[in-house]
C-alpha positions in Angstrom: 17.1 62.3 12.2 17.1 59.3 14.5 16.9 59.2 18.3 17.0 56.1 20.5 16.7 55.3 24.1 17.1 52.1 26.2 14.5 52.0 29.0 12.1 49.8 31.0 8.9 51.8 30.6 6.5 51.7 33.6 3.5 49.3 33.0 5.4 48.0 29.9 3.7 50.5 27.6 4.7 53.6 25.6 2.5 56.3 24.0 3.2 57.9 20.7 1.6 61.3 20.9 2.0 64.9 19.9 3.1 67.0 22.9 1.0 65.6 25.7 -1.1 62.4 26.1 -4.0 62.6 23.7 -7.1 60.4 23.8 -5.6 57.1 25.3 -6.8 54.1 23.4 -8.6 51.2 25.1 -6.5 48.0 25.0 -8.0 45.3 22.8 -7.1 41.7 23.5 -3.6 40.5 22.9 -2.7 43.2 20.4 0.5 45.1 21.3 -0.8 48.3 19.6 -4.0 50.2 20.1 -4.7 53.7 18.7 -6.9 56.8 18.5 -6.4 59.7 16.1 -4.2 61.4 18.8 -2.4 58.6 20.6 -0.8 55.3 19.7 -0.2 52.9 22.7 2.5 50.2 22.2 3.2 47.4 24.5 6.9 46.8 25.3 9.0 44.1 26.8 7.8 43.3 30.3 9.4 45.8 32.7 10.3 43.0 35.2 12.3 41.2 32.5 14.4 44.1 31.2 14.9 47.0 28.9 13.3 47.9 25.6 15.3 49.8 22.9 13.0 52.4 21.4 13.9 54.6 18.4 12.1 57.5 16.7 13.1 58.5 13.2 12.0 60.4 10.1 14.4 58.5 8.0 13.7 55.3 6.1 15.0 52.5 8.2 18.2 50.8 7.0 17.5 47.5 8.7 14.5 46.7 10.8 14.6 43.3 12.5 10.9 42.6 12.9 7.5 43.2 11.6 5.2 46.2 11.2 2.9 46.4 14.2 1.1 49.6 13.1 0.8 51.8 10.1 -1.5 54.8 10.4 -2.0 58.6 10.7 -1.5 60.6 13.9 -2.8 64.1 14.4 0.1 66.5 14.8 -1.4 70.0 14.7 1.6 71.4 16.7 4.0 69.6 14.4 5.9 67.3 16.7 5.7 63.7 17.9 6.8 62.5 21.3 7.2 59.0 22.8 6.1 59.1 26.4 5.9 56.7 29.3 2.6 55.9 31.1 3.7 58.4 33.7 3.9 61.2 31.1 7.7 61.3 31.0 8.9 62.2 27.5 11.4 59.7 26.3 12.0 60.9 22.7 10.8 63.9 20.6 10.9 64.8 16.9 9.6 67.8 14.9 7.4 66.9 11.9 6.3 69.0 8.9 2.5 68.7 8.9 -0.7 68.6 11.0 -1.1 64.9 10.3 1.8 62.5 10.1 2.0 58.9 8.9 3.5 56.7 11.7 4.8 53.1 11.3 5.7 51.0 14.4 8.0 48.1 13.9 8.8 45.5 16.6 10.9 42.3 16.9 8.0 40.4 18.7 4.3 40.6 18.1 3.3 41.2 21.7 6.4 41.8 23.8 9.0 43.5 21.7 12.3 44.5 23.2 13.1 46.6 20.1 10.6 49.1 18.8 11.3 51.4 15.8 8.9 54.2 15.2 9.3 55.8 11.7 7.4 58.9 10.7 6.9 60.0 7.2 7.1 63.7 6.7 6.0 63.4 3.0 2.5 62.3 4.0 0.0 63.8 1.4 -1.9 65.7 4.1 1.1 67.1 5.9 0.6 70.6 4.7 
């Protein structure tokens, strides 16, 4: 299933988490993505310049216009993933199968993407 939203997230950042904000990562330099085992922070297009299209899917992408910004494992003991704003507003939500889920983040710009595709893989070997 794929869900998408067009938004200008406050502070030009989104968080990929389970149900609530986990351990928020510390930003490192000019990288658009920083992560902890419970939270992935992704920089977006500057809020003053316009909207960012964000999608969340458990399906293989048909066409992603960009590069992979992140590929890693997120703890999902309650078996769901949410994309939230810095103010804690849930933008998108998706149920997952396991207690850990592989997450890939794709963007069309290395530091200020206005298109972000988040793809989760429910067939991760440790998803049971």
